[in-house]
C-alpha positions as CSV (number, residue, x, y, z in Angstrom):
1,K,8.1,92.6,-33.0
2,A,8.5,89.4,-35.3
3,V,9.7,91.7,-38.6
4,L,12.9,93.4,-36.7
5,R,13.6,90.4,-35.4
6,L,14.0,89.1,-39.0
7,S,16.2,92.6,-40.5
8,E,18.2,91.5,-37.1
9,Q,18.9,87.8,-37.7
10,L,19.3,89.6,-41.3
11,D,21.4,91.6,-40.9
12,L,23.2,89.4,-38.7
13,L,24.1,86.6,-41.4
14,T,24.4,89.2,-44.1
15,K,27.5,91.1,-41.9
16,R,29.5,87.9,-40.3
17,D,28.3,84.3,-42.6
18,Y,27.4,85.4,-45.9
19,T,29.3,88.6,-46.7
20,D,30.5,87.0,-49.9
21,V,26.1,87.5,-50.5
22,P,25.3,91.5,-51.4
23,V,21.8,91.6,-50.8
24,Q,18.9,94.7,-51.2
25,R,16.3,94.6,-49.0
26,F,12.9,96.9,-49.2
27,G,10.4,96.8,-46.4
28,P,8.9,96.2,-44.0
29,F,5.8,96.8,-45.1
30,E,2.4,95.8,-44.7
31,A,1.0,93.1,-46.8
32,P,-1.6,93.5,-49.2
33,V,-4.3,91.6,-47.2
34,Y,-2.7,92.6,-44.0
35,R,-5.0,90.8,-41.1
36,V,-6.2,87.8,-41.0
37,D,-8.0,86.1,-38.8
38,N,-6.7,88.6,-36.5
39,V,-3.3,87.2,-37.9
40,Y,-0.9,90.4,-39.0
41,R,0.8,90.0,-41.9
42,M,4.5,91.8,-43.3
43,R,6.2,92.1,-45.9
44,V,10.5,92.3,-46.9
45,V,11.4,92.6,-50.3
46,I,14.9,90.6,-50.5
47,K,16.8,91.3,-53.8
48,C,19.9,89.1,-54.8
49,R,21.5,86.9,-57.0
50,L,20.1,83.5,-56.1
51,N,22.9,80.3,-56.3
52,K,24.2,77.9,-53.8
53,R,24.8,80.5,-50.9
54,S,21.8,82.6,-51.1
55,R,19.9,79.6,-50.8
56,A,21.9,78.2,-47.9
57,M,21.5,82.2,-46.3
58,F,17.9,82.1,-46.6
59,A,17.8,78.3,-45.4
60,D,19.9,79.7,-41.9
61,L,17.3,82.7,-42.1
62,H,14.4,80.2,-41.7
63,I,16.0,78.4,-39.1
64,A,17.1,81.3,-37.1
65,F,13.7,82.8,-37.2
66,T,11.6,80.1,-36.5
67,S,13.5,78.3,-33.4
68,G,13.7,81.0,-31.1
69,S,10.8,83.5,-30.8
70,P,10.8,85.2,-27.8
71,S,7.5,85.8,-27.1
72,G,6.8,82.1,-27.2
73,Q,4.3,82.6,-30.2
74,K,6.0,81.2,-33.4
75,P,6.1,83.6,-36.4
76,V,5.4,82.4,-39.6
77,L,8.2,82.7,-42.5
78,S,7.5,81.8,-46.0
79,I,10.1,82.5,-48.2
80,D,8.8,82.9,-51.8
81,F,12.0,83.2,-54.7
82,N,11.3,84.8,-58.1
83,P,7.6,85.9,-56.8
84,S,5.5,86.1,-59.6
85,S,3.8,89.6,-58.0
86,L,4.6,92.0,-55.1
């Protein structure tokens, strides 16, 4: 449910506030290590030009995603710019 909420938040941001930031999204799909201590991990790869606007978009995405969790549990979102491996 959390990764679907992330996708919805990203769609909302790119269609409303960040129309000038073109993005390509791949996923969501399971992380290489899918479950650790009964915590499930998913991965979404977002391809875009890294500049001031895209960094602001990711900051807003992080705030929007981690602030209002409907289930009471706070999902964890980590953002890795220019990852060394996928």
